[in-house]
Structure formats: structure tokens, C-alpha cells
N, C-alpha and C positions, 0 to 999 in steps of 0.2 A: 598649715603644720601638721595636721593628721594625716594628709596624704603623703607629705615627705616622709614621716615616720613609718607609714606602711611600705613605702618604696624601700626604705633602707632595710626593713624587716625582711622583705621578700628577697632582696639581694644577698641576705645571709644564708638563704636556702639554696644549697648548691644543686647541680644538675641531678646527682644520684640520690640526693635526699628527696628532692621534688618528685622524682620517678617513684621512689619507694612510698611515698605519701599517696600518690595517684593510684598505684597499683592496689595499695590496701584498701582504699575507700571504694575503688571499683568492685573489688570483690565483696565487699560489704553491701553495696547496692545490688549486686547480682543475687546475693542471698534474699534480699527483700522482694526483688522482682520475681525471682524464681518461684518463691513460696506462695505467691498469689495464684498460680495456674497449676501447680504440680499436683495438687491435692484432687483435682475434679476427676482424673481417671481412676483414682483409687476409692471413691465413695461407695461403690457397690461392694467391694472387698471389706471395706470398714464396715458397712452395715451388716454383713454376714458375720463378721468377726465380734463385733460388739453389740449388735442389736439396735434397735432405736431407728429403724429405716425412716420413719416419718420424720425424724429430727436431724437427718443428715445435712440438711442445708445450713444448719447452725455451724457446721464444720467450716464452711466457707465464710459465712457472713461473720462470725465472731472475729476471725482474723481482720476482715475489712473494717468492720466497725471500730475495733480497738485501734488500728493503724491509722485510720483516717481521723479519729477524734484526738489522738495523742500527737499528731505530727507538729502542730504548732506549738504545742507544750515543750516538746524537745527542742525545737528551734530556740525558744525563749530561755531555756535552761542553759543551753550552749552559749548564749550571749552572757549569762550570769556566771557560769562556773568554768567556762573554757570548752573549746570543741573536743579536745582530747579526752577529758573525764566523761563527757556526756556520750561521745562516740563509743568509747569502750564500754561504758554502762549499757547502751543500747545493744552492742553485740553480745554482751553477758546475757541480758534479759532474752534476747533472741535465741541463744544456745540452750539456756535453761528451759525455755518453753519448748524447744524442739525436743529435748530429751523427755520432758514430761509428755508431750504428744505421743512420742514412741512406745512410752511405757503405760499410758492411759489404759485402764482396765474396763472402762465403761464410756459410753457415748458422751455423756455429759461432763465427766472428767476431761475427755478429750476436747470438748468444746471450751472449757474453762482454759486448758493449756493452750488451745488455740489463740484465745483472747491474750493471754501472757505473751505468747510468741508475737502476736500483732503489736502489741505495745512496743516490743523491740524493734520489730520491722518497720513501724511507723516513725522511729527515730533515725533509722539508717540513712534514708533517702535525702531528707532535708539537710542533715548535718554533713553528709558527704559533698553535696553541692555547695554548702556554706564554706566548706573546708577549700573547695577549688577557688572560691572568691577570696578567701583570706591568703592563699598561696600565690595566686596569679593576678596580674593587673587586668583591668577590664578589656584591654585589647588582647590579651592572651586567652581570656576565659571562652569566647564562643566555639573555637575548635575543640577544646576539651570537653565543654558542655554537649557539643555534637556527638562526641565519642560516648558520653554517658547515655544519651538516648539511644544509640545503636545498641549499647550493652543491655539497656533495660528491655528493648524490643526483643532482642536476641533471647534473653531469659524468659521472657514472658511466652515466646513462641516455643522454646525448648521444653518448658515446664510440663505441658500435657504429654509430650513425647517421652521424657524421662520418667514421669510418674507412672505411665502405663507399662514401661519396660520394668521398672523396679517392682511394681505390683504383681506382675505376670511372672517374672522370673525368680524374684527373691520372696519379699513380704511387704504389705503395705507400710509397715512401720518404717521401712528403710527410706522412704521419702522424707522422713524427719531425721533419722540417724544420719543421712548424708550431710546434714547441715552441721554435725559436730565437728568433723575434720575440716570442713570449709570454714566454719566459724572460728575454730582454734588458729588456723593459718590467718584469717582476716585480723583476728586479735594481736597475734605476735607481729605481724607485718606493719600494722599502724601504731602499736604501742610505742616503739621506739622512734618510728619516723615522725610521730605527731609531736615529739618533745621539741622539735625545732620548727614546729609551726608558729607563724607569727600570731601575736595575741594583741587584742584591743580591749584590754581591761577597763571596765567603767562600772561604777557602782550602780547596780539595778535592784529593783524591789519587784518581787514576783506578785502579780495581781492574782491571789489564789480565788478569790470570788469570781473575777472575770474568766479565769482559766476554767473553773467548775462549770460557769453558765455556757461557755463555749462548747465544752465537752458534753454537757447535757443536750444542748440544742441541736448539736450535729448528731448524737445518737438517736434521738427521737426522730428527727427528720429522716436519717438513713433507715431506721426501722419501718417507717411508714412507706418509704419507697421500696423497701426490699419485700414487705408484706403485701402491699396493695396489688391486686390482680393475681397473686399467687397463692398466699396462704389465706387471705381474706378478699372479698369485693372491695373495690375502690371506695364504695359509699358505705362500708360497714361501720359500726360504731367504733371498732378497735382501730381502724385506720384513721379515721376522722379525728378520734381523741388524740392519737399521736400527732396529727398535723396541728391540731389546735395547741397541744402542749409545746410543740417545737415553736410555733409562732410566739407565744408567750414567752418562751425562754429566749427567743432572738430579741424581742423587745426588751426584756430585762438586760440583755447584754449590751444592747446599744445604750441604754441609760447609763450602765456601769462604765462603758467606754467614755461617754462624755463627762462623767463625774470623778472617776478615779484620778489619783494624783499622778500615777505612772500606770495608765491602762496596759492590759495584757497585750493588746495589739495598738501600737502607737496610732493616733488618728492621721498622722501624716502618711502612713502607708496606705490606709484605707482610702483617705481622701486625696492623695498626691496625684497631680495630673500625670506623672509617669507611672507610679506604682498602682495607684487605683484603677487607671484605665487598662494597664496591662494584665492585672489580675482579672478584670472583666473579660478582657479578650481571650485569656487562657481558660477561663471558666467555660465559655461557650466553644472555643476552638477545640481544646484537648477533650472537653466532654464529648463533642460530636465524633472525635476520632474513636473514643471508646464504645460509643453507641453504634456506629458504623461496623466497628470490628466484631461486636457481638451478633448483630442482626444481619450482616452480610451473608454468612452461610445459609440462613433460612431463606433469604431471597433467592440465592443460587438454586437450592433445592426445590423450593415451593413454586418459583415464578419461571425460572429459566429451565428448570427440569434437569440440571445436572447432578452428578453423583456427589457424595460427601467428599471423596478424595479430590475430585476435580474442583469443588469449592475450596478446599484446603489450598489447592495450587493458586487460586485466585487471590486468597489472603497473603501468600507468599508474595505475589506481585504487589499488593498493597504495601506490604511491609518493605519491599524493596524500593519502592518509589518514595516512601517515607524516609528511609535511609539516605537516598541519594538527594532528596530535597533538603534533609536536615544538614548534611554535610556541605552541600553546595552553598546553602545560605550562611552557615557559620563561617566558612572561608571568606565569603565575600564581605561579611559584616566587618571583618578586621581590616578590609582594605578599602572600603568606600566611606566617604564623609557622611553621606545621607543614607545611611544603612537602613532606615525604616522602609524604605522604598521596596527593598527585596520581599519582606513578608507580606506587603500589601499585594504585590504582583502575584506572589504564590497563592495567596487566599483567593485571589481573583480567578486564577486557574481552577481552583477547587470548586467554586461557585459555578463556573461554566460547565465542568464535568458533572456536577450534581443535576444541572439543568438538563444535560444530554440524557442522564440516567432516568430523570423524572418524566422526559418527553416520550422516550422509546424504552418501554420496561421489558418487552418479551422477545425482541428479535436478535439480541447479541448473542454470538458464538462465545465459547469459552476463551478463545485467544483475544477477541475484541473486548470482551468485559474484563479480561485480566489486563489489558492495556488501560482501559479506562480507570480501573482501580489503581494501577501504577501512577498514573497522571494525577489521581486524586490524592494518593499517599505523597507524591512530590509536592502538592499544593498545601497539604495539611501538616507535613512532616516538620517544618522549621517552627511550628507553633511551641513545641516543648522546649527545646534548649534556648530558642530566642527569648521567650518570656522569662526564664531564669536569668539570663544574661542581663536584660533589661532592668529587672527588678533589683538584681545586685549592683548595678550600674548607678542606681538612682537613690540609694540609702547610704548612710554613714557605716563605717566598718562595724561599730559596736551594735548596730541594728540588723546586720546581715542575717543572723540566725532567725529571728522572728519574722523577718521579711520573706525569707526563702521558705520557712515552715508555713507561713500563712499562704503563701502562692501554691505551694503543694496541696494544702488543705482545700483551697478552693478549686483547684484542677480536679481533685477527687471527687469533691461534692458535685461538680458540674457533671462529671462522668455519671455519678449515681443518678443525678436528676434527669439527665438527658436519656439515659437508657430506661429510666421509667416512663418519660414521655414516648419514646419509640415504642416501647412495650404496650402502652395504653393505645396507641394508634393501630398497631398490628392486632392486638388481642381483644380490642374494644369491642369490635363488631362481631365478636363470638361469644358463646356462652354455652354452658352445660348445666346440669342438674344442680351442681354445687354453687354455680355462680362465679366460679374461678376458672380462668383459663391459664395454660402454661405452654411454653413453646413445644413440649412433646406432644400434647393434646392437639395443638394446631397442626403439628406435622403429621399425625396419624389421621387428621380430619380430611387432608387432601383438599382443603378449600382454595378458592381463587383469592390470592392475596395481593394481586396485582394493583388493585385500587389502593390498598392499605399502604403498600410500598411506594406508590405515587405520592401519597401524602407524607410519608417518611422523608423521602428525598426533598420535597418542597419544604419540610420544616427544617431539615438539615441545612439547606440553602439559607433560610432565614437566620438560623443560628450563626452560620459562618459570615453572613452579612453582618450581623451585630458584632462579631469579632473584628471584622474589617473596619466598621465604624469606630470602634475603640481604639484600633490601631492609628487610624487617622487623628484621633486626640491625643496620642501619646506625645509627651514632650521629649523630643529627640536629643538626649544629652550626649556629647562626645565621649568616645571610649577612650580613656586615658592610659597612658603607660606605654613603655616599649614592648616589642614582640622579640623574644629571645630567639638568636639564630639557631640554637639548639635546644629548643624548648624541651623540657623534661617530659611533658605529656601531651605535646601537640600532635606529633606523628608518629 
């Protein structure tokens, strides 16, 4: 009955309305993705303008912490109050935070504004993906989710370029002012279109205690990962206290989830054979993508001896492979009965490529390494849209918001954890008088990092193998529903 009602509601959304909804939420997702990377090139100019050079890292960290911690909360709120209300609220918070960033007179007010901006940005991605789930049948979603991954990677790649241009030719504040017109367009575009979005109203109760424990546990863990090895040594009392506090908070959250009448994250999502295993696969798979993206440029320059611009070209090859792999997988998923075999094959390709890189670290030319990275991207690329599609296909419509938010939360948390693991491997064998190493210090030291990256690639293989094992355990549920011949958002 619930599925039939959902199909009837979707059929009421015509071609033009569906296209308007998808365009609006794509723009909202673009804003969230762009803001994660656009700030980095402007940090020196911000430091000169506002002072507090030693605290500049907080400008980036505040956004990431706030966005990650509030992602599942926005998903749950959208299940309670509806996608339209919560999506428009997230856009509004993001735009207000952007204006506050542009007008900030001091570094710490900028950090506070970035946290506010991050709260809004943390809601844009999961709600947008949930809206796609509401709007389209399971068989229609994969191709559209593939498009969203392309948009997200494009925005992430464009961010540093655009940030540098705005800072050099205008002023650093324009990296925030640009969000005002884009945010207004996203708000206006989605406001009317979302009125026709199918709703799955069901009485929910917000578990405030569970939500608070999850936010606190995530914040302390991500602070420990962000500060360890950069601000403080890994074995310092500051980092160890944060890790200990996080463990205690996660334990309290587990008790709360088991005892609450309606837990913040339903146990069937975390423990389900389909949802729990795909979340685990995404944790390791997407997290490894993030980690490799951050440390590959250092490998190119410190081990292969190529220039920064050439290392940028290899990352473009990686992104191109990711896009091709994502699109190929998503289009095949809607046509094949046993669609889980596709990501299994793609992850196997990624493991083989990582094995090649771990075996031969130093003899690759720029062209050969670019080809290997494109194949690695082809193997890893499907993880992002595929995990979203499978998660949404495995839950009831009224749970789609919290399920999508939980998935995004653990993907981001996996990225933070795996980046920290790779950092500990690369930086762990080095030290200076302060006991703290950074990528800049490593690059300046001209040390032989080949052994360290051998371990990085081996560990990456292990993480992808874990993701593959999780995929083997996923319950393959058929993707139901028709595919529109002139789908509003597919092509």
C-alpha cells in the first residue's frame, strides 16, 4: 500500500516540475561542495587581513566539523517536518552564514560564521539526495545519483581555482559573497518546485538526547583526528583526552539507541543486512577516495619527482576515471538484475591498481601514473552514488531522510579517519623539535617517502578489501518501479 501510494504521488509530478526540482537541489548541492574547497587559496589573504595566522586552520575545520556533525540531524528533521521546509531552512542558514563570513571583522568571528555556514551546508547534501529518493522510483535514481556525484566532484575541483581567482583579482570576501546570488537562485528555484514533492508524513519523535550524543561524539573524534600530528603530537594529553571522551560518548550513544522508544538512528538502519553493510562499505570506500585525493599530490612530488602542475593533471585523470566509473555503473544498475556484481568488479579493479602502485613506487612516468589513477578512479567512483541508491532502496519512505543523513555522516567520518591514518603513516616516521609534523614540513625536508607510501597503498588495499567484503554481505533487493522514457533528470 505504501509503495503504491508513493508511485501515485510520483506520477503527479510532471516532467517540467521534476526537472525544476532536480535543478534546484543540484544547485544547492553545488553550494555545499564548492564551499568545502574554495576557502583554501584565500587563507593567506585572510590571515593578512584579519590577523590570527596561527588560527587560520579553524576557518576550514569549523565548516567541516559543523557540517559533518549536523548531517544526520537534518536528515531526521526532514523526516519529521518535510523536505521542503528543512531544505529551505538549510539554504537560508547557509546564505546567512556566508554573509556573516564576508562581513567578519576578526578571525574568530569568521570561524563562528564558518560554523554557522557549515550547519547549513551539512543539511544541503543529504536532503537533496533524499528529495531525489522521494521524486524518483528506485530504478530511476541511480543515473540521477551518478549525476550528483559528477556535480559534487566538479565543484570540489573548481573550488580552489575559483577561490584563487576571486582572491587575487577581487577580494577574499568574494568567496563568500558569491554564495548570496547562488543561494537566492537555489532558494527561489526550489521553493515552488518542492511544493509538488511527494510527502510521506508519519508521526516522528525527535530523540534530542541521542542527537546531542551523536553530535558531541562526532565533534570530539573529528577534533582529535584534526589536531593529532598537526597541532599536538598523537600521544599528547590533549589528543588522548579527546579520543577518550569520544569513546565514552559513543558508548553512551549506543546505550541510548538501544533504550530509546524512537532512537535518533533506527536500529534497523545500523543493523540491517542491506543498510548496515552498505554504510560500512561506504565508510571505507569513500573514505579511501578522500584520503588518496589528499595525499596523491605529495606522492607525485616527493616520490615521483614531478611538478605541482603535473601532479594536478594526474588528479584530473583520477577525477575523470571516477566520473566514467560512476556513470557506467549507475546506467548498468538500472538494466541488470544482479546489479551488485558491478561495484564488486569495480572495487576489484581498484585493489589491483593499488597493488601495482605498492609494488612499483618510483618508475612511473606522468602518463603511466595518470593512466593508473584513472583506472583507480574508475574502480572507486561508483561507491558514492551506488551507496546512496542501495541505502534508499532498503528503507521505508518515511525513514529515507535519516538513512541518507546517516550514510553521509559515516562517509565523511570515514574520510576524516582514513586521512588521519594516511597522515600518521606518512608523517609518523618524521619529527622535529616541536614533535609535530605537517605536510609543508615534509615537503621542505625532501625526505625519502617511498617506504611510507608503500605502506599507504597497502593500507588502502586493505580498506578497499574491507569495503568489498561488506558489499558481498549486502542483501541485493530489486530496484522497483518504471524508468520514464523522458525522465526529467536522467539525461
